[in-house]
C-alpha positions, 0 to 999 in steps of 0.5 A: 506575454502573447502578441495581440493580433489586430482585426477588423469588423466590416458592416456590409450592405447586401444591396437590394437583393440582386446578387449581381449588385453585391460589391466586389469589396463586400465579396472579398470581405465575406470570403475572408471573414471568420464570422458572418452575421446576417438577416433574412434580407440576404440573398441566399446565393451570397451565402455560397461565398462564405468560407466553410470554416467561418462561423455564420448565423442568422441574427434577425428574422422576419417580423412574423416569426421571432424578430429581434430588436435593433438593440438585440442585433447590436448586442449580438454583433458586440458579443461576436466581436468580443469572442474573436481571437484577436479582440483585445478590449 
C-alpha cells in the first residue's frame, strides 16, 4: 500500500495587471506550483516566476480567437487536478 500525499489547489487572482500589485502569497504559491493554468489576462512578467519544472498552459484566450467557456475552463482545472500525483479522489 502506498502513502497518499496531500496537495492543495490555489486559485490566485493576478490583479489589474500591474506586476507590482501581485501578492506575495500569490508569488510563493506560483514558485512552488507543479501546474499553473492561466489566461490571457495574466501579465507576462508573472510567468517568469513559474518553476521551470512546472507544467504551465494557457487555458483561455481572447474572445476574438478561440475562447473557452467558463464550464470548459472549470473542466480543464478539474482534469489537471485529477492528474496530479497526490490526488486521491
